[in-house]
GUNURO-734236 format. One record per residue (C-alpha): residue number from 1; x, y negated, z negated; residue in one letter. Coordinates in steps of 0.02 Angstrom, whole numbers, plus 50000, padded with zeros to 5 digits. Each point is the difference from the previous one (the first is absolute). Example, Ala and Ser with C-alpha at 12.3 -4.5 7.8 and 13.67 -1.06 7.14 Angstrom:
2
  doke     px     py     pz  bake
     1  50615  50225  49610     A
     2  50069  49828  50033     S
//
This chain:
353
  doke     px     py     pz  bake
     1  53214  53268  52412     M
     2  49923  50122  50128     P
     3  49890  50146  49954     T
     4  49944  50131  50124     H
     5  49825  50072  50033     A
     6  49985  50152  50113     Y
     7  49849  50044  50109     T
     8  49973  50152  50111     Q
     9  49893  50005  50157     N
    10  49912  50149  50079     S
    11  50156  50045  50100     S
    12  50100  50011  49838     Y
    13  50109  49854  50055     T
    14  50064  49903  49848     I
    15  49993  49811  50006     H
    16  50085  49888  49875     T
    17  49923  49837  49943     K
    18  50114  49878  49909     I
    19  49916  49905  49860     I
    20  50104  49854  49942     M
    21  49982  49949  49818     T
    22  50020  49813  49989     I
    23  50102  49950  49848     I
    24  49980  49825  49931     K
    25  50136  49928  49891     G
    26  50023  49837  49907     K
    27  50146  49883  49983     K
    28  50028  49840  49902     I
    29  50075  49856  50098     V
    30  50066  49830  49953     L
    31  49862  49873  50033     K
    32  50086  49848  49923     S
    33  50177  49969  49939     H
    34  50007  49988  49811     F
    35  49999  49830  49918     D
    36  50056  50035  49824     G
    37  49917  50152  49922     L
    38  49917  50105  50138     P
    39  49810  49999  50010     K
    40  49884  50138  50055     V
    41  49947  49888  50145     S
    42  50179  50007  50066     D
    43  49969  50181  50052     F
    44  49882  50081  50123     E
    45  49944  50181  50015     I
    46  49994  50057  50181     V
    47  49925  50163  50063     E
    48  50093  50090  50138     E
    49  49974  50154  50107     T
    50  50135  50131  49982     I
    51  50057  50065  50169     N
    52  50058  50179  50036     P
    53  50181  50029  49956     I
    54  50140  50031  50126     K
    55  50145  50121  49996     N
    56  50116  49961  49855     G
    57  49867  49903  49905     E
    58  49904  50035  49841     I
    59  49837  49932  49931     L
    60  50002  49969  49813     V
    61  49860  49953  49881     Q
    62  50044  49896  49847     A
    63  49969  50069  49826     E
    64  50091  49871  49893     Y
    65  50065  49829  50051     L
    66  50124  49889  49911     S
    67  50000  49815  49961     V
    68  50167  49928  49947     D
    69  50071  49825  49965     P
    70  50114  50001  50153     Y
    71  49846  49999  50111     M
    72  49967  49820  49950     R
    73  50160  49942  50086     S
    74  49984  50125  50143     R
    75  49830  49931  50047     A
    76  50076  49829  50035     A
    77  50094  50076  50147     T
    78  49844  50073  50082     L
    79  49895  49923  50138     S
    80  49816  49974  49965     L
    81  49902  50156  50045     G
    82  50145  50115  49956     S
    83  49972  50153  49891     T
    84  50075  49978  49826     L
    85  50158  50100  49968     F
    86  50010  50133  49867     G
    87  50026  50181  49950     G
    88  49873  50136  49971     Q
    89  49975  50183  49962     V
    90  49909  50077  50147     A
    91  49943  50170  50062     K
    92  50042  50060  50175     V
    93  49829  50035  50079     V
    94  50059  50026  50179     D
    95  50172  50034  50069     S
    96  50095  50025  50160     K
    97  50165  49998  49908     N
    98  50062  50166  49930     P
    99  50097  49915  49861     R
   100  49838  49931  49926     Y
   101  49867  50137  50001     P
   102  49817  49970  49962     I
   103  49961  50002  49815     G
   104  50166  49936  49929     V
   105  50008  49841  49898     Y
   106  50124  49864  50044     L
   107  50065  49836  49936     F
   108  50015  49872  50138     G
   109  49997  49814  50035     Y
   110  49839  50007  50100     F
   111  49931  49833  49941     G
   112  49834  49950  49925     W
   113  49893  50120  50100     R
   114  49896  50157  49970     T
   115  50058  50093  50155     H
   116  50163  49985  50096     S
   117  50070  50076  50159     I
   118  50189  50000  50002     V
   119  50146  50086  50081     N
   120  50111  50028  49848     P
   121  50157  50012  50107     E
   122  49972  49822  50061     E
   123  49976  49921  49828     M
   124  50140  49900  49918     D
   125  49959  50082  49834     S
   126  49945  50177  50035     K
   127  49861  50075  49894     P
   128  50046  50148  49891     Y
   129  49907  50149  49932     V
   130  49965  49985  49814     L
   131  50096  50111  49881     P
   132  49906  50124  49892     D
   133  49915  49897  49865     F
   134  49923  50150  49914     G
   135  49854  49938  49896     N
   136  50053  49819  50013     L
   137  49900  49879  50110     P
   138  50062  49965  50177     R
   139  49981  49814  49963     S
   140  50169  50011  49913     L
   141  50076  49997  50174     A
   142  49960  49814  50010     I
   143  50054  49971  49821     G
   144  50118  50086  49880     A
   145  50051  50131  50129     V
   146  50006  49878  50144     G
   147  50070  49830  50045     M
   148  49971  49922  49826     P
   149  50081  50150  49916     G
   150  50153  49990  50110     N
   151  50008  49812  49976     T
   152  50011  50028  49812     A
   153  50119  50147  50015     Y
   154  50128  49929  50120     F
   155  49981  49818  49949     G
   156  50036  50037  49818     L
   157  50132  50136  50018     L
   158  50094  49930  50151     E
   159  49988  49812  49971     I
   160  49995  49985  49811     C
   161  50108  50154  49970     Q
   162  49936  50017  49821     P
   163  50101  50078  49860     K
   164  49935  50084  49843     A
   165  49989  49879  49855     G
   166  49973  49846  50109     E
   167  49846  49889  50000     T
   168  49885  49982  50150     L
   169  49865  49871  50032     V
   170  49873  50029  50139     V
   171  49875  49868  50055     S
   172  49835  50051  50077     G
   173  50019  50148  49883     A
   174  49819  50059  50010     A
   175  50001  50011  50190     G
   176  50032  50146  50116     A
   177  50189  49978  50001     V
   178  50035  49919  49832     G
   179  49909  50132  49900     S
   180  50112  50133  50078     L
   181  50161  49900  49981     V
   182  49977  49990  49812     G
   183  49967  50186  49983     Q
   184  50152  50047  50105     I
   185  50105  49883  49894     A
   186  49940  50088  49842     K
   187  50049  50167  50077     L
   188  50174  49929  50027     K
   189  50015  49946  49817     G
   190  49967  49812  50015     L
   191  49906  49884  49887     K
   192  49856  49943  50108     T
   193  49902  49837  49991     I
   194  49852  49968  50115     G
   195  49925  49832  50048     I
   196  49814  50002  50041     A
   197  49852  49882  50009     G
   198  49878  50063  49868     S
   199  49997  50076  49827     D
   200  49913  50155  50069     D
   201  50141  50028  50123     K
   202  50132  49974  49867     C
   203  49915  50126  49887     E
   204  49991  50124  50145     W
   205  50186  49980  50035     L
   206  50053  50034  49821     T
   207  49866  50124  49944     Q
   208  49982  50106  50156     K
   209  50157  49976  50104     L
   210  50127  49992  49859     G
   211  50073  49826  50028     F
   212  50092  49938  49846     D
   213  49923  49827  50011     H
   214  49879  49904  50111     A
   215  49978  49812  50013     I
   216  49844  49910  50060     N
   217  50075  49857  50099     Y
   218  49834  49907  50005     K
   219  49986  49981  49811     T
   220  50179  50015  49938     T
   221  50159  49899  50017     N
   222  50100  50131  50094     V
   223  50170  49924  49961     G
   224  49968  49997  49813     E
   225  49924  50174  49999     E
   226  50148  50072  50096     L
   227  50118  49937  49868     K
   228  49899  50099  49872     K
   229  49979  50164  50093     V
   230  50167  49995  50092     A
   231  50116  49912  49877     P
   232  50152  50074  50087     N
   233  49948  49934  50170     G
   234  49940  50078  50163     V
   235  50109  50108  50112     D
   236  49881  50044  50143     C
   237  49855  49901  50070     Y
   238  49880  50075  50128     F
   239  49912  49848  50074     D
   240  49829  50015  50080     N
   241  49942  49823  49960     I
   242  50130  49864  50032     G
   243  49974  49818  49953     G
   244  50015  49924  49827     E
   245  49974  50165  49910     L
   246  50150  50077  50085     S
   247  50106  49847  49963     A
   248  49960  50020  49816     T
   249  50046  50185  50000     I
   250  50163  49972  50095     I
   251  50054  49871  49871     Q
   252  49993  50141  49871     N
   253  50113  50118  50095     M
   254  50167  50068  49944     N
   255  50163  49986  50094     S
   256  50007  50117  50150     F
   257  49810  50014  50001     G
   258  49915  50070  50155     R
   259  49840  49934  50079     I
   260  49898  50097  50128     A
   261  49884  49884  50097     V
   262  49851  50103  50058     C
   263  49875  49860  50028     G
   264  49941  49826  49954     S
   265  49813  50018  49978     I
   266  49990  49838  49899     S
   267  50019  49900  50162     V
   268  49917  50112  50129     Y
   269  49841  49896  49998     N
   270  50087  49830  49987     K
   271  50055  49878  50134     K
   272  50185  49957  50005     V
   273  49968  49830  49924     E
   274  49914  50086  49852     E
   275  50148  50112  49958     Y
   276  50060  49979  49819     P
   277  50152  49894  49961     K
   278  50122  50108  49903     I
   279  50171  49962  49923     P
   280  50158  50018  50104     D
   281  50065  50174  49959     M
   282  50166  49993  50090     Q
   283  50104  49953  49849     K
   284  49918  50138  49898     L
   285  50032  50130  50136     F
   286  50181  49946  50010     N
   287  50033  49992  49813     W
   288  49912  50165  49959     K
   289  50052  50085  50163     Q
   290  49822  50054  50037     L
   291  49951  50096  50155     R
   292  49832  49970  50085     M
   293  49948  50101  50151     E
   294  49840  50007  50101     G
   295  49947  50161  50084     F
   296  49871  50083  50111     I
   297  49971  50182  49960     V
   298  50021  50065  50178     N
   299  50187  49969  49973     R
   300  49995  50177  49929     W
   301  49898  50077  50141     A
   302  50132  50136  50021     N
   303  49972  50051  49818     R
   304  49811  49979  49999     W
   305  49954  50178  49955     M
   306  50130  50001  49861     E
   307  49906  49862  49911     G
   308  49829  50077  50029     L
   309  50058  50170  49939     S
   310  50072  49928  49840     Q
   311  49847  49894  49963     M
   312  49885  50149  50030     L
   313  50105  50110  49887     E
   314  50000  49871  49860     W
   315  49810  49984  50013     I
   316  49973  50188  49996     K
   317  50115  50012  49849     Q
   318  49900  49864  49910     G
   319  50148  49880  49994     H
   320  49916  49871  50111     I
   321  49819  49946  49979     K
   322  49902  49917  50139     Y
   323  49847  49892  50003     E
   324  49888  49958  50148     E
   325  49869  49865  50020     T
   326  49887  50081  50131     V
   327  49877  49902  50107     T
   328  49875  50106  50096     T
   329  49947  49951  50175     G
   330  50102  49941  50149     F
   331  49894  49842  50012     E
   332  50061  49949  49826     N
   333  50183  50000  50051     M
   334  50015  49808  50015     P
   335  49929  49979  49824     T
   336  50121  50129  49931     A
   337  50144  49910  50086     F
   338  49952  49833  49924     I
   339  49976  50075  49827     E
   340  50171  50082  50011     M
   341  50080  49832  50042     L
   342  49918  49924  49845     T
   343  50060  50140  49886     G
   344  49836  50088  49964     K
   345  50072  50173  50032     N
   346  50085  50116  49877     F
   347  50133  50098  50093     G
   348  49968  50035  50184     K
   349  49853  49923  50094     A
   350  49921  50135  50108     V
   351  49853  49999  50122     I
   352  49905  50164  50018     K
   353  49909  50011  50165     V
//
């Protein structure tokens, strides 16, 4: 960004000298396509010089960056050397666009980079100015008051269409989306059962988030445990995991049950030939008249702020609790991504620059 120094000669003629401040940013690019679970060596940090902005453009500096399970599949579509895709909370530090003045904070899909120059009007998904979070951290804009929050909100309410008194099971319950799904279900009067991968996570779900029950799928026979904690069957299933676990849960569903398929993290790091063999479900779906529907949250792009406003209100009212696993340092983003894929995070995985 330019700064100006003024000098005056003996004839009182003013000369202007332009001093250009060179800004260096960093980005993380794909060095190798993933073979199974990603490795730190699959990524490369590249330094780049940030050029002056043009009319209509803004320069933003990242404050918080997000790592999410969908990025594992998205990376497979990228060419080597491409910047990884993802969302971030960023501050506008220079602007030639009146809709985005200097100093405001945005959410935008700017990728894995510390600084970004964009023309918001030319982006497929336009960045938006953050709502007033009050005393809450801005990192919520990549979590409970962002894409994961809306995924939980619309996925549960629109796909599962829960009714008070019903029973919900959510897999990946201790993650960014699952932990919110269960809490929204409780607000709607459902019995809520979470599936997670450790005793600590199960205790967190029941003791802090208010789930009725939590099952450690690594140490417990999920089918047998479901019969104990949901003796009247399951009405709604919010699926983040897929595979054999989901097959077991679906076999415990009631007639006219609804299944929202949000993800299938159990196979994200597997090759096709390693996918689990599960029972044929077609007869069960027919006999019990089950409905199973996959979704991507941008289906509700025209209602985006509705979801964010409701999630923010519930958090401010104390009805929804959030948890963040924060990693400090942009250079540690690949490690945070890998740890998120292996379930080491409680709630939302966040990188603080």
